[in-house]
Structures are given as structure tokens and as C-alpha cells.
ZAKOLGU-226788 format. One record per residue (C-alpha): x, y, z. Coordinates in nm, 4 decimals. Layout:
% ZAKOLGU-226788
<node><east>X</east><north>Y</north><up>Z</up></node>
...
***
This chain:
% ZAKOLGU-226788
<node><east>0.1781</east><north>3.8241</north><up>3.0749</up></node>
<node><east>0.2980</east><north>3.9611</north><up>2.7403</up></node>
<node><east>0.0110</east><north>3.8901</north><up>2.5020</up></node>
<node><east>0.1971</east><north>3.9925</north><up>2.1895</up></node>
<node><east>0.4944</east><north>3.7701</north><up>2.2684</up></node>
<node><east>0.2466</east><north>3.4829</north><up>2.2944</up></node>
<node><east>0.0991</east><north>3.5685</north><up>1.9572</up></node>
<node><east>0.4456</east><north>3.5954</north><up>1.8028</up></node>
<node><east>0.5290</east><north>3.2464</north><up>1.9320</up></node>
<node><east>0.2063</east><north>3.1075</north><up>1.7847</up></node>
<node><east>0.2918</east><north>3.2668</north><up>1.4502</up></node>
<node><east>0.6057</east><north>3.0515</north><up>1.4393</up></node>
<node><east>0.4006</east><north>2.7307</north><up>1.4296</up></node>
<node><east>0.0893</east><north>2.8638</north><up>1.2576</up></node>
<node><east>0.1742</east><north>3.1012</north><up>0.9714</up></node>
<node><east>-0.1963</east><north>3.1682</north><up>0.9204</up></node>
<node><east>-0.2514</east><north>3.3057</north><up>1.2695</up></node>
<node><east>-0.1778</east><north>3.6632</north><up>1.1591</up></node>
<node><east>-0.4604</east><north>3.6469</north><up>0.9077</up></node>
<node><east>-0.6925</east><north>3.4766</north><up>1.1532</up></node>
<node><east>-0.6447</east><north>3.7380</north><up>1.4232</up></node>
<node><east>-0.6252</east><north>4.0611</north><up>1.2254</up></node>
<node><east>-0.8056</east><north>4.2921</north><up>1.2928</up></node>
<node><east>-0.8747</east><north>4.1144</north><up>1.6226</up></node>
<node><east>-0.5152</east><north>4.1622</north><up>1.7259</up></node>
<node><east>-0.5540</east><north>4.5380</north><up>1.6796</up></node>
<node><east>-0.8680</east><north>4.5267</north><up>1.8900</up></node>
<node><east>-0.6771</east><north>4.3661</north><up>2.1769</up></node>
<node><east>-0.4005</east><north>4.6241</north><up>2.1364</up></node>
<node><east>-0.6595</east><north>4.8994</north><up>2.1688</up></node>
<node><east>-0.7960</east><north>4.7460</north><up>2.4872</up></node>
<node><east>-0.4529</east><north>4.7350</north><up>2.6515</up></node>
<node><east>-0.3771</east><north>5.0925</north><up>2.5504</up></node>
<node><east>-0.6255</east><north>5.2195</north><up>2.8089</up></node>
<node><east>-0.3992</east><north>5.0920</north><up>3.0850</up></node>
<node><east>-0.6908</east><north>5.0580</north><up>3.3234</up></node>
<node><east>-0.7689</east><north>4.7834</north><up>3.5695</up></node>
<node><east>-1.0944</east><north>4.7291</north><up>3.3850</up></node>
<node><east>-0.9091</east><north>4.6663</north><up>3.0606</up></node>
<node><east>-0.6644</east><north>4.4273</north><up>3.2273</up></node>
<node><east>-0.9520</east><north>4.2389</north><up>3.3881</up></node>
<node><east>-1.1108</east><north>4.2028</north><up>3.0457</up></node>
<node><east>-0.8043</east><north>4.0392</north><up>2.8908</up></node>
<node><east>-0.8925</east><north>3.6759</north><up>2.9741</up></node>
<node><east>-1.2337</east><north>3.7204</north><up>2.8134</up></node>
<node><east>-1.0818</east><north>3.8986</north><up>2.5143</up></node>
<node><east>-0.8218</east><north>3.6244</north><up>2.4709</up></node>
<node><east>-1.0857</east><north>3.3547</north><up>2.4861</up></node>
<node><east>-1.2952</east><north>3.5301</north><up>2.2225</up></node>
<node><east>-0.9938</east><north>3.5942</north><up>2.0017</up></node>
<node><east>-0.8792</east><north>3.2335</north><up>1.9934</up></node>
<node><east>-1.2307</east><north>3.0956</north><up>1.9590</up></node>
<node><east>-1.2880</east><north>3.3124</north><up>1.6526</up></node>
<node><east>-0.9418</east><north>3.2386</north><up>1.5168</up></node>
<node><east>-0.9719</east><north>2.8609</north><up>1.5442</up></node>
<node><east>-1.3441</east><north>2.8005</north><up>1.5240</up></node>
<node><east>-1.6221</east><north>2.7043</north><up>1.7593</up></node>
<node><east>-1.5886</east><north>2.4461</north><up>2.0329</up></node>
<node><east>-1.6138</east><north>2.0935</north><up>1.8831</up></node>
<node><east>-1.9436</east><north>1.9164</north><up>1.9386</up></node>
<node><east>-1.7595</east><north>1.5975</north><up>2.0410</up></node>
<node><east>-1.5044</east><north>1.5960</north><up>2.3230</up></node>
<node><east>-1.1452</east><north>1.5268</north><up>2.2205</up></node>
<node><east>-1.1232</east><north>1.2246</north><up>2.4518</up></node>
<node><east>-1.4339</east><north>1.0783</north><up>2.2867</up></node>
<node><east>-1.2718</east><north>1.1135</north><up>1.9457</up></node>
<node><east>-0.9436</east><north>0.9635</north><up>2.0673</up></node>
<node><east>-1.1176</east><north>0.6666</north><up>2.2305</up></node>
<node><east>-1.3108</east><north>0.6131</north><up>1.9085</up></node>
<node><east>-0.9779</east><north>0.6039</north><up>1.7224</up></node>
<node><east>-0.8320</east><north>0.3767</north><up>1.9896</up></node>
<node><east>-1.1166</east><north>0.1287</north><up>1.9444</up></node>
<node><east>-1.0375</east><north>0.1081</north><up>1.5712</up></node>
<node><east>-0.6657</east><north>0.0757</north><up>1.6358</up></node>
<node><east>-0.7256</east><north>-0.2039</north><up>1.8885</up></node>
<node><east>-0.9174</east><north>-0.3897</north><up>1.6167</up></node>
<node><east>-0.6508</east><north>-0.3408</north><up>1.3503</up></node>
<node><east>-0.3612</east><north>-0.4203</north><up>1.5824</up></node>
<node><east>-0.5262</east><north>-0.7418</north><up>1.7016</up></node>
<node><east>-0.6181</east><north>-0.8367</north><up>1.3449</up></node>
<node><east>-0.2621</east><north>-0.8133</north><up>1.2142</up></node>
<node><east>-0.1111</east><north>-0.9745</north><up>1.5238</up></node>
<node><east>-0.3403</east><north>-1.2740</north><up>1.4821</up></node>
<node><east>-0.2798</east><north>-1.2850</north><up>1.1081</up></node>
<node><east>0.0969</east><north>-1.2972</north><up>1.1500</up></node>
<node><east>0.0609</east><north>-1.5637</north><up>1.4186</up></node>
<node><east>-0.1595</east><north>-1.7857</north><up>1.1992</up></node>
<node><east>0.0669</east><north>-2.0545</north><up>1.0539</up></node>
<node><east>0.0801</east><north>-2.0535</north><up>0.6746</up></node>
<node><east>-0.1715</east><north>-1.7708</north><up>0.6310</up></node>
<node><east>0.0417</east><north>-1.4840</north><up>0.4998</up></node>
<node><east>0.2736</east><north>-1.5539</north><up>0.2074</up></node>
<node><east>0.6437</east><north>-1.5287</north><up>0.2846</up></node>
<node><east>0.6785</east><north>-1.2579</north><up>0.0190</up></node>
<node><east>0.4221</east><north>-1.0420</north><up>0.2008</up></node>
<node><east>0.5273</east><north>-1.1082</north><up>0.5602</up></node>
<node><east>0.7583</east><north>-0.8082</north><up>0.5845</up></node>
<node><east>0.4832</east><north>-0.5733</north><up>0.4648</up></node>
<node><east>0.2337</east><north>-0.7009</north><up>0.7188</up></node>
<node><east>0.4932</east><north>-0.7015</north><up>0.9950</up></node>
<node><east>0.5454</east><north>-0.3302</north><up>0.9274</up></node>
<node><east>0.1710</east><north>-0.2611</north><up>0.9183</up></node>
<node><east>0.1241</east><north>-0.4554</north><up>1.2415</up></node>
<node><east>0.4029</east><north>-0.2611</north><up>1.4127</up></node>
<node><east>0.2455</east><north>0.0661</north><up>1.2978</up></node>
<node><east>-0.0947</east><north>-0.0289</north><up>1.4375</up></node>
<node><east>0.0594</east><north>-0.1360</north><up>1.7683</up></node>
<node><east>0.2377</east><north>0.1990</north><up>1.7839</up></node>
<node><east>-0.0904</east><north>0.3799</north><up>1.7176</up></node>
<node><east>-0.2511</east><north>0.1971</north><up>2.0097</up></node>
<node><east>0.0383</east><north>0.2843</north><up>2.2397</up></node>
<node><east>0.0325</east><north>0.6480</north><up>2.1311</up></node>
<node><east>-0.3418</east><north>0.6932</north><up>2.1803</up></node>
<node><east>-0.3297</east><north>0.5232</north><up>2.5203</up></node>
<node><east>-0.0444</east><north>0.7516</north><up>2.6202</up></node>
<node><east>-0.2367</east><north>1.0633</north><up>2.5186</up></node>
<node><east>-0.5559</east><north>0.9487</north><up>2.6912</up></node>
<node><east>-0.3874</east><north>0.8234</north><up>3.0058</up></node>
<node><east>-0.6414</east><north>0.7001</north><up>3.2598</up></node>
<node><east>-0.9250</east><north>0.8007</north><up>3.0230</up></node>
<node><east>-0.8265</east><north>0.5324</north><up>2.7686</up></node>
<node><east>-1.0842</east><north>0.2596</north><up>2.7157</up></node>
<node><east>-0.9670</east><north>-0.1003</north><up>2.7648</up></node>
<node><east>-0.9315</east><north>-0.3280</north><up>2.4663</up></node>
<node><east>-1.2749</east><north>-0.4737</north><up>2.3851</up></node>
<node><east>-1.3429</east><north>-0.8381</north><up>2.3044</up></node>
<node><east>-1.2921</east><north>-0.8877</north><up>1.9306</up></node>
<node><east>-1.4434</east><north>-1.1383</north><up>1.6868</up></node>
<node><east>-1.2416</east><north>-1.1257</north><up>1.3634</up></node>
<node><east>-1.5003</east><north>-1.3401</north><up>1.1847</up></node>
<node><east>-1.7609</east><north>-1.0622</north><up>1.2272</up></node>
<node><east>-1.9998</east><north>-1.3106</north><up>1.3838</up></node>
<node><east>-1.9364</east><north>-1.5661</north><up>1.1113</up></node>
<node><east>-1.9474</east><north>-1.3375</north><up>0.8069</up></node>
<node><east>-1.5741</east><north>-1.3989</north><up>0.7511</up></node>
<node><east>-1.5385</east><north>-1.7385</north><up>0.9150</up></node>
<node><east>-1.2158</east><north>-1.8244</north><up>0.7293</up></node>
<node><east>-1.0409</east><north>-1.4902</north><up>0.7861</up></node>
<node><east>-0.7431</east><north>-1.6569</north><up>0.9584</up></node>
<node><east>-0.7213</east><north>-1.9562</north><up>0.7254</up></node>
<node><east>-0.7934</east><north>-1.8112</north><up>0.3806</up></node>
<node><east>-0.5411</east><north>-1.5492</north><up>0.2659</up></node>
<node><east>-0.7819</east><north>-1.3913</north><up>0.0181</up></node>
<node><east>-1.0396</east><north>-1.3367</north><up>0.2937</up></node>
<node><east>-0.7726</east><north>-1.1976</north><up>0.5234</up></node>
<node><east>-0.6663</east><north>-0.9494</north><up>0.2543</up></node>
<node><east>-1.0242</east><north>-0.8458</north><up>0.1807</up></node>
<node><east>-1.0957</east><north>-0.7754</north><up>0.5485</up></node>
<node><east>-0.7642</east><north>-0.5903</north><up>0.5803</up></node>
<node><east>-0.8635</east><north>-0.3820</north><up>0.2783</up></node>
<node><east>-1.1942</east><north>-0.2898</north><up>0.4404</up></node>
<node><east>-1.0319</east><north>-0.2063</north><up>0.7760</up></node>
<node><east>-0.7721</east><north>0.0205</north><up>0.6187</up></node>
<node><east>-1.0129</east><north>0.2007</north><up>0.3846</up></node>
<node><east>-1.2513</east><north>0.2547</north><up>0.6748</up></node>
<node><east>-0.9704</east><north>0.3775</north><up>0.8996</up></node>
<node><east>-0.8627</east><north>0.6405</north><up>0.6463</up></node>
<node><east>-1.2146</east><north>0.7765</north><up>0.6190</up></node>
<node><east>-1.2782</east><north>0.7557</north><up>0.9933</up></node>
<node><east>-0.9791</east><north>0.9754</north><up>1.0785</up></node>
<node><east>-1.0803</east><north>1.2244</north><up>0.8110</up></node>
<node><east>-1.4336</east><north>1.2338</north><up>0.9471</up></node>
<node><east>-1.3139</east><north>1.3281</north><up>1.2960</up></node>
<node><east>-1.0689</east><north>1.6015</north><up>1.1923</up></node>
<node><east>-1.3264</east><north>1.8824</north><up>1.2428</up></node>
<node><east>-1.3755</east><north>1.7706</north><up>1.6040</up></node>
<node><east>-1.0047</east><north>1.8174</north><up>1.6740</up></node>
<node><east>-0.9660</east><north>2.1684</north><up>1.5351</up></node>
<node><east>-0.9472</east><north>2.3118</north><up>1.8847</up></node>
<node><east>-0.6411</east><north>2.1023</north><up>1.9651</up></node>
<node><east>-0.3783</east><north>2.1548</north><up>1.6970</up></node>
<node><east>-0.1283</east><north>1.9114</north><up>1.8517</up></node>
<node><east>-0.3762</east><north>1.6231</north><up>1.8617</up></node>
<node><east>-0.5115</east><north>1.7152</north><up>1.5172</up></node>
<node><east>-0.1617</east><north>1.7003</north><up>1.3694</up></node>
<node><east>-0.1023</east><north>1.3582</north><up>1.5242</up></node>
<node><east>-0.4394</east><north>1.2286</north><up>1.4016</up></node>
<node><east>-0.3731</east><north>1.3468</north><up>1.0469</up></node>
<node><east>-0.0308</east><north>1.1817</north><up>1.0622</up></node>
<node><east>-0.1984</east><north>0.8516</north><up>1.1506</up></node>
<node><east>-0.4525</east><north>0.9144</north><up>0.8729</up></node>
<node><east>-0.1671</east><north>0.9336</north><up>0.6200</up></node>
<node><east>-0.0142</east><north>0.6096</north><up>0.7453</up></node>
<node><east>-0.3509</east><north>0.4303</north><up>0.7239</up></node>
<node><east>-0.3752</east><north>0.5469</north><up>0.3616</up></node>
<node><east>-0.0352</east><north>0.3921</north><up>0.2866</up></node>
<node><east>-0.1452</east><north>0.0686</north><up>0.4532</up></node>
<node><east>-0.4564</east><north>0.0636</north><up>0.2358</up></node>
<node><east>-0.2469</east><north>0.1109</north><up>-0.0769</up></node>
<node><east>-0.0139</east><north>-0.1759</north><up>0.0186</up></node>
<node><east>-0.3022</east><north>-0.4133</north><up>0.0897</up></node>
<node><east>-0.4754</east><north>-0.3184</north><up>-0.2340</up></node>
<node><east>-0.1542</east><north>-0.3718</north><up>-0.4314</up></node>
<node><east>-0.1112</east><north>-0.7191</north><up>-0.2805</up></node>
<node><east>-0.4705</east><north>-0.8058</north><up>-0.3681</up></node>
<node><east>-0.4142</east><north>-0.6818</north><up>-0.7244</up></node>
<node><east>-0.1043</east><north>-0.9019</north><up>-0.7535</up></node>
<node><east>-0.3280</east><north>-1.1990</north><up>-0.6723</up></node>
<node><east>-0.5703</east><north>-1.1260</north><up>-0.9551</up></node>
<node><east>-0.8275</east><north>-0.9044</north><up>-0.7829</up></node>
<node><east>-0.9465</east><north>-0.6235</north><up>-1.0112</up></node>
<node><east>-0.8587</east><north>-0.3399</north><up>-0.7757</up></node>
<node><east>-0.6458</east><north>-0.0250</north><up>-0.7869</up></node>
<node><east>-0.4129</east><north>0.1013</north><up>-0.5128</up></node>
<node><east>-0.6726</east><north>0.3736</north><up>-0.4426</up></node>
<node><east>-1.0473</east><north>0.3703</north><up>-0.3697</up></node>
<node><east>-1.2835</east><north>0.4127</north><up>-0.6614</up></node>
<node><east>-1.6485</east><north>0.3519</north><up>-0.7368</up></node>
<node><east>-1.9213</east><north>0.3493</north><up>-1.0001</up></node>
<node><east>-2.2759</east><north>0.4787</north><up>-1.0030</up></node>
<node><east>-2.4000</east><north>0.1461</north><up>-0.8659</up></node>
<node><east>-2.1055</east><north>0.0260</north><up>-0.6550</up></node>
<node><east>-2.0086</east><north>0.2259</north><up>-0.3473</up></node>
<node><east>-1.6466</east><north>0.1140</north><up>-0.3564</up></node>
<node><east>-1.4263</east><north>-0.1434</north><up>-0.5183</up></node>
<node><east>-1.3170</east><north>-0.3665</north><up>-0.2294</up></node>
<node><east>-1.5442</east><north>-0.6474</north><up>-0.3482</up></node>
<node><east>-1.6142</east><north>-0.7369</north><up>0.0146</up></node>
<node><east>-1.9720</east><north>-0.8405</north><up>0.0785</up></node>
<node><east>-2.1238</east><north>-0.6010</north><up>0.3273</up></node>
<node><east>-2.2068</east><north>-0.7255</north><up>0.6757</up></node>
<node><east>-2.4505</east><north>-0.4379</north><up>0.7155</up></node>
<node><east>-2.7468</east><north>-0.4763</north><up>0.4820</up></node>
<node><east>-2.8780</east><north>-0.1257</north><up>0.5569</up></node>
<node><east>-2.6291</east><north>0.0210</north><up>0.3071</up></node>
<node><east>-2.8180</east><north>-0.1291</north><up>0.0144</up></node>
<node><east>-2.7119</east><north>-0.2902</north><up>-0.3121</up></node>
<node><east>-2.3504</east><north>-0.2448</north><up>-0.4072</up></node>
<node><east>-2.2361</east><north>-0.1461</north><up>-0.0590</up></node>
<node><east>-1.9034</east><north>-0.3145</north><up>-0.0033</up></node>
<node><east>-1.8352</east><north>-0.2579</north><up>0.3645</up></node>
<node><east>-1.9246</east><north>0.1118</north><up>0.3769</up></node>
<node><east>-2.1262</east><north>0.3713</north><up>0.1829</up></node>
<node><east>-2.0823</east><north>0.6860</north><up>-0.0241</up></node>
<node><east>-1.7426</east><north>0.6455</north><up>-0.1895</up></node>
<node><east>-1.9205</east><north>0.6863</north><up>-0.5241</up></node>
<node><east>-2.0119</east><north>1.0433</north><up>-0.4379</up></node>
<node><east>-1.9222</east><north>1.2833</north><up>-0.7213</up></node>
<node><east>-2.0724</east><north>1.6018</north><up>-0.5744</up></node>
<node><east>-1.8159</east><north>1.8117</north><up>-0.3886</up></node>
<node><east>-1.9070</east><north>2.1532</north><up>-0.2392</up></node>
<node><east>-2.2195</east><north>2.1488</north><up>-0.4560</up></node>
<node><east>-2.0214</east><north>2.0908</north><up>-0.7750</up></node>
<node><east>-2.0813</east><north>1.7866</north><up>-0.9946</up></node>
<node><east>-1.7248</east><north>1.6789</north><up>-1.0646</up></node>
<node><east>-1.8288</east><north>1.4702</north><up>-1.3652</up></node>
<node><east>-1.9163</east><north>1.7991</north><up>-1.5403</up></node>
<node><east>-1.5647</east><north>1.9339</north><up>-1.4963</up></node>
<node><east>-1.3172</east><north>1.9192</north><up>-1.7874</up></node>
<node><east>-1.0651</east><north>1.6369</north><up>-1.7880</up></node>
<node><east>-0.7044</east><north>1.6428</north><up>-1.9026</up></node>
<node><east>-0.8142</east><north>1.5258</north><up>-2.2464</up></node>
<node><east>-1.0608</east><north>1.8101</north><up>-2.2897</up></node>
<node><east>-1.3791</east><north>1.6108</north><up>-2.2349</up></node>
<node><east>-1.5806</east><north>1.5897</north><up>-1.9147</up></node>
<node><east>-1.4534</east><north>1.3840</north><up>-1.6217</up></node>
<node><east>-1.5322</east><north>1.0135</north><up>-1.6084</up></node>
<node><east>-1.7411</east><north>0.8959</north><up>-1.3129</up></node>
<node><east>-1.4647</east><north>0.6823</north><up>-1.1631</up></node>
<node><east>-1.2137</east><north>0.9682</north><up>-1.1870</up></node>
<node><east>-1.4555</east><north>1.1997</north><up>-1.0068</up></node>
<node><east>-1.4804</east><north>0.9379</north><up>-0.7299</up></node>
<node><east>-1.1065</east><north>0.8794</north><up>-0.7082</up></node>
<node><east>-1.0206</east><north>1.2488</north><up>-0.6837</up></node>
<node><east>-1.1791</east><north>1.2821</north><up>-0.3378</up></node>
<node><east>-1.1833</east><north>1.0726</north><up>-0.0220</up></node>
<node><east>-1.5148</east><north>1.0669</north><up>0.1602</up></node>
<node><east>-1.5138</east><north>1.1174</north><up>0.5385</up></node>
<node><east>-1.7194</east><north>0.8844</north><up>0.7556</up></node>
<node><east>-1.8921</east><north>0.9986</north><up>1.0718</up></node>
<node><east>-1.8512</east><north>0.8110</north><up>1.3986</up></node>
<node><east>-2.1912</east><north>0.6423</north><up>1.3910</up></node>
<node><east>-2.1363</east><north>0.5023</north><up>1.0413</up></node>
<node><east>-1.7897</east><north>0.3706</north><up>1.1248</up></node>
<node><east>-1.9154</east><north>0.1994</north><up>1.4398</up></node>
<node><east>-2.1922</east><north>0.0391</north><up>1.2352</up></node>
<node><east>-1.9371</east><north>-0.0900</north><up>0.9848</up></node>
<node><east>-1.6983</east><north>-0.2370</north><up>1.2428</up></node>
<node><east>-1.9617</east><north>-0.3261</north><up>1.5000</up></node>
<node><east>-1.9889</east><north>-0.6943</north><up>1.3952</up></node>
<node><east>-1.6183</east><north>-0.7402</north><up>1.4720</up></node>
<node><east>-1.6736</east><north>-0.6708</north><up>1.8421</up></node>
<node><east>-1.8305</east><north>-0.9258</north><up>2.0746</up></node>
***
């Protein structure tokens, strides 16, 4: 085994590895310089310590748990768009191509996650797109369909972001998850733009006010989030890393408006919160 060749190969795909490992790399070099059997025997332990320190502690949630969580969300979105496209007269002809693309993306996400998980993949659960009656006309009223799509996509973006720390130990899976995260964000923007074209006061990006958690306008199906909660909480957070972003200067020289401070950051959602949000859509 040539340890330094391995490190050189890693440097090709992770330019930051040199900074992460120095001076740890020198420490390993010093160990091998002894040329003793004891030093060689210590290499596996040294390697383990080096990479753990370089890439962080072991995630508290197993990778397969995170991927099955993502798969559950993708099952829901894939089924939702498949049923929406199949519902006669629901989606306007001018929007069909957009939703056909979104549907194909979600189906691809399901296939990808199942491929990665293999035999560990959970089966598709039973789904109730009405959320136990909260959206009873979701497949007959286009405005309701769009509002639910908006909530699914916004939630998906934040769900993937919330799980990124649990995938730090697996750079390949993390890269794939962040790639899906970006696609979900584009989906959300498309859905929001369609809603705006139909007269809904909404931007292509998430925003909020001091009293409204987000701007979807969708009545929450989870009362525990309180007044103003439209599907999920906390998008009106303006405190980032302990800094009140409304106190920061804006481009015009004054302090930052509340909605701008909200829009400048996406809030991650933890697994428990996401499952509470989408829970009513599963039987």
C-alpha cells in the first residue's frame, strides 16, 4: 500500500484535502520513517484517525436512513406528478411540458435512490394526495394542485439541505444529494412562476415576513406550527450564525429589509419536521 499515492489521488478530487490533512500528513510520514513492524501495524489506525479528522465525525444518522428518507419524499413527488399528468383536464396545455419534465426528474430520483440502496430500499408507501381530506380537490382543481406542488418542492429543497451534514462521510452520495437538491430548487422556481402567472402574489423564491413563515399561501395541515405557518416553519428566520441580517447594510446604504434577509438564506429542515409536514400525505 502506498499511502501517499492514495492521498495524491484524493487531492485530484478534493483540492482541500491538503489543508485538511496537514500537518497530519507529516505525522503519518514520520510514523512510516521508523520502518518498524510496530509502525506498519499502526497504519490502519493512523489512517482511520487521519480521515476522521479530515472529514469530520461519524454522522449520527446512517447513510441508508438518510437515503430512505429521501426516497420516501421522492416516491411522494413522483406519484403526485404522475397522477397530476394523468388527470384529464387538470394541467393546462401550456404547462404540460414543464410538469412532464418535473415528473421525469422525480421518477429518475426514485430510480437512482433505489439503485444506490439496493435491497435496503424501502418499498413505496401508500399515498393519499388529499392529505386526509385537507386538499380534497388536488386532482381536479389546478390551483390546489399547484399549491401542493409548491409545498412539496419547497419542502424537498429544505429537506435535502437538512440532511447534508449526515452525508459528509460519503462524498459521492453527498454530491449526488446536493445535485438533487439543486434540481428540486429549480422545480420550486418553475411551480412558483406558474402560480404567479395565474395571479398568486408569489415570487420564484421563498420569502417571509415577521408573522408569516413563508409565502406559499397554503393552509397548514399541521396546526402545531402556529399562526402563519404555511406548510412548514422557520423560513422567516433572519438570524444566521448569530448575526441579525436585518442589521446588515443593503445595496442602497440602509439596513436590510426583513424579506430580503429571509430570501438571502434557505433554512434546512430536520428529518422529524419534514416527516411531520408530509405525514398526512401517507396512509
